[in-house]
C-alpha positions in Angstrom: 9.0 11.5 3.5 7.7 11.6 0.1 4.4 12.2 -1.2 3.9 8.1 -1.6 2.8 8.0 1.6 -0.3 8.3 0.6 -0.7 5.5 -1.4 1.0 3.1 0.8 -0.7 3.1 4.2 2.0 0.9 5.8 6.1 0.9 5.6 7.3 -0.9 2.6 9.8 -3.8 3.3 13.5 -3.0 4.3 15.9 -3.4 1.3 16.9 -6.9 0.8 13.2 -7.9 1.8 10.9 -9.8 -0.6 7.5 -8.2 -1.4 5.1 -8.6 1.1 2.5 -11.7 0.8 -0.7 -11.2 1.6 -0.1 -12.6 4.9 2.3 -10.6 5.9 0.2 -7.6 5.1 -2.8 -9.1 7.0 -0.1 -9.5 9.9 1.0 -5.8 9.7 -2.7 -4.9 9.6 -3.2 -6.8 13.0 -0.5 -5.4 14.6 -1.8 -1.8 13.6 -5.2 -2.5 14.8 -4.3 -3.9 18.1 -1.9 -0.7 18.5 -4.6 1.6 17.5 -6.8 0.4 20.4 -4.2 0.4 23.0 -2.9 3.9 22.1 -6.5 5.1 22.4 -7.3 3.6 25.7 -4.0 4.2 27.5 -2.7 6.8 25.1 0.6 6.7 23.4 2.8 7.4 26.5 1.0 4.3 28.4 1.3 1.9 25.9 4.5 -0.2 25.6 5.9 -2.5 22.8 5.4 -5.3 25.7 1.6 -4.3 25.8 1.1 -4.7 22.2 2.8 -8.0 22.1 0.9 -9.4 24.9 -2.3 -8.1 23.3 -1.3 -10.0 20.0 0.0 -13.1 21.8 3.1 -12.9 20.1 7.2 -12.4 20.9 9.0 -8.8 20.0 10.5 -10.0 17.1 7.2 -10.4 15.3 6.5 -7.0 15.9 9.9 -5.8 14.9 10.1 -7.3 11.9 7.0 -4.8 10.3 7.9 -1.8 12.5 10.9 -0.4 14.1 9.2 1.1 17.3 5.9 2.2 18.5 6.7 5.6 17.3 6.8 4.1 13.4 3.4 2.4 14.4 1.9 5.8 15.6 3.1 7.7 12.4 1.7 5.0 10.2 -1.8 5.0 11.7 -1.8 8.9 12.3 -0.7 9.4 8.5 -3.3 7.0 7.4 -6.0 8.6 9.2 -4.9 12.1 8.3 -4.9 11.2 4.7 -8.4 9.4 4.9 -9.9 12.5 6.8 -8.2 15.4 4.9 -8.4 14.5 1.6 -12.1 14.4 1.2 -12.5 17.4 -0.4 -10.7 16.9 -3.5 -12.5 16.4 -6.6 -11.3 15.6 -10.3 -10.2 18.5 -12.3 -12.9 18.0 -14.8 -16.0 17.6 -12.2 -18.2 20.8 -13.2 -20.7 20.4 -10.3 -21.8 23.6 -8.5 -19.3 24.2 -5.6 -22.3 23.9 -2.9 -23.1 20.4 -4.2 -19.4 19.2 -4.0 -18.9 20.7 -0.8 -22.1 18.8 0.7 -20.7 15.6 -0.7 -17.2 16.5 0.5 -18.5 17.5 4.0 -20.3 13.9 4.3 -17.5 12.2 3.3 -15.2 14.4 5.7 -17.5 13.4 8.6 -17.7 9.7 8.1 -14.0 9.2 7.6 -13.4 11.1 10.8 -15.9 8.8 12.5 -14.4 5.4 10.9 -10.7 6.8 12.1 -11.8 8.5 15.2 -9.2 6.3 17.2 -6.2 6.9 15.1 -7.1 10.7 14.4 -6.4 11.2 18.2 -2.8 10.2 17.8 -2.3 13.3 15.6 -3.4 15.5 18.2 -2.2 13.9 21.5 1.3 12.8 20.2 2.2 16.1 18.4 5.3 16.6 20.6 6.8 13.2 20.4 6.6 12.9 16.1 9.3 14.0 14.2 9.7 17.3 12.9 9.2 16.5 9.5 6.4 14.2 10.4 4.7 17.1 12.0 5.2 19.2 8.9 3.4 17.0 6.6 0.6 16.4 8.7 0.6 20.2 8.7 0.6 20.4 5.1 -2.4 18.0 4.9 -4.3 20.0 7.2 -3.3 23.3 5.5 -4.5 22.1 2.1 -7.6 20.7 3.4 -8.9 24.0 4.8 -7.7 25.7 1.5 -10.1 23.3 -0.4 -12.7 23.9 2.0 -12.3 27.8 2.0 -12.1 27.5 -1.8 -15.6 25.9 -2.1 -17.4 27.8 0.5 -16.4 31.0 -1.0 -17.4 29.8 -4.3 -20.5 28.7 -3.0 -21.7 31.9 -1.6 -20.5 33.9 -4.7 -23.5 31.7 -6.3 -25.6 32.4 -3.6 -26.2 28.9 -2.1 -24.1 29.5 0.8 -24.6 32.0 3.8 -21.9 32.8 6.5 -20.1 35.5 7.6 -16.2 35.1 8.0 -15.2 32.1 6.0 -12.0 31.3 8.1 -13.7 31.7 11.2 -16.5 29.1 10.0 -14.0 26.7 8.4 -12.0 26.6 11.8 -15.3 26.0 13.9 -16.4 23.3 11.7 -12.9 21.9 12.1 -13.1 22.0 15.4 -16.6 20.6 15.5 -15.5 17.5 13.6 -11.9 17.1 14.5 -12.2 16.7 17.8 -14.8 14.1 18.2 -12.3 11.7 19.1 -12.9 13.1 22.6 -16.5 12.3 23.0 -17.6 10.0 20.3 -18.4 6.7 21.0 -19.6 3.9 18.1 -21.4 2.2 21.0 -23.5 5.5 21.8 -27.0 6.5 21.4 -27.1 7.2 17.7 -25.7 4.3 15.1 -22.6 5.6 13.3 -24.4 6.3 10.0 -26.9 8.5 11.7 -24.1 10.2 13.8 -22.7 11.1 10.5 -25.8 12.2 9.0 -26.7 14.4 12.0 -23.3 16.3 12.4 -23.1 16.8 8.4 -26.4 18.3 9.0 -25.0 20.5 11.5 -22.0 21.6 9.4 -24.6 22.6 6.6 -26.4 24.8 9.0 -22.9 26.4 9.8 -22.6 27.6 6.2 -26.1 28.2 5.5 -26.4 25.4 3.2 -30.4 25.2 2.1 -31.7 21.8 1.6 -33.7 22.9 -1.4 -30.4 23.5 -2.8 -29.2 20.0 -3.0 -30.2 18.0 -5.6 -32.3 15.1 -4.8 -30.1 12.2 -5.8 -27.2 13.5 -3.3 -30.0 13.7 -0.4 -30.5 9.9 -1.3 -27.1 8.8 -1.6 -26.1 10.6 1.7 -29.0 9.4 3.4 -29.6 13.1 4.5 -33.0 13.6 2.8 -35.2 12.9 6.1 -32.5 14.6 8.3 -33.1 17.9 6.1 -36.7 18.2 6.6 -37.9 20.8 8.9 -39.1 18.7 11.6 -36.0 16.5 11.7 -33.9 19.8 11.7 -35.7 21.0 14.8 -35.4 17.7 16.6 -31.5 17.4 15.7 -31.1 20.7 17.3 -32.4 19.8 20.3 -30.3 16.8 20.4 -27.1 18.7 19.7 -28.0 21.4 22.7 -28.5 18.7 24.7 -25.5 16.8 24.4 -22.3 17.5 26.7 -19.4 17.2 24.3 -17.3 15.4 27.2 -19.7 12.4 27.6 -20.5 9.9 25.3 -23.5 9.8 23.3 -25.8 7.5 25.0 
């Protein structure tokens, strides 16, 4: 697999096939959307191509024209979600903003991406054993790159006196666990609207690295809608809400 995966969320047409029209792209996306929902509800092993076709209201040739089997569908979904979530701490080489400012923006983007792709993200964890070894290696490379970016920004922010935490590796992995496994308990129809959930979880990550509200520029707080979440009053209520949440249950 080449790095071009990141630029193409779907498998390109086989040799000899004409370039895809918008109608073909739409059909491919429809297959992916239906499969994503079925994989999440019934897991990979409990979902068959017959189920996907029945949900779509089509025959198998319709699906096989775009994907050779359900494994390719799962890999497409898992790769798309992984790239979206694990590239959120990448910044342009000429971005001269302080590390803690970039980190704050990147963490908010990360949480938002994980919420958007929480169903597909589950595939990367649930079907690891069924994925091709080379595909697992690419996912691992993405994850390693993400944690390298996270660790570098954390360490730079701490050197600049803007962050406070103990062990960088332990803290980064704890943050990864808090966000990476939300697919096991998060539900978009739960108590908090998705955008508010993203803000609250992002603020929780800020606390894990000792990022003080006063250290963030006002435009960033406004842009990410975090300003009112970062006040002392909202911080206390947020901590209470998090403490009372059972991670095995839906937010209601």
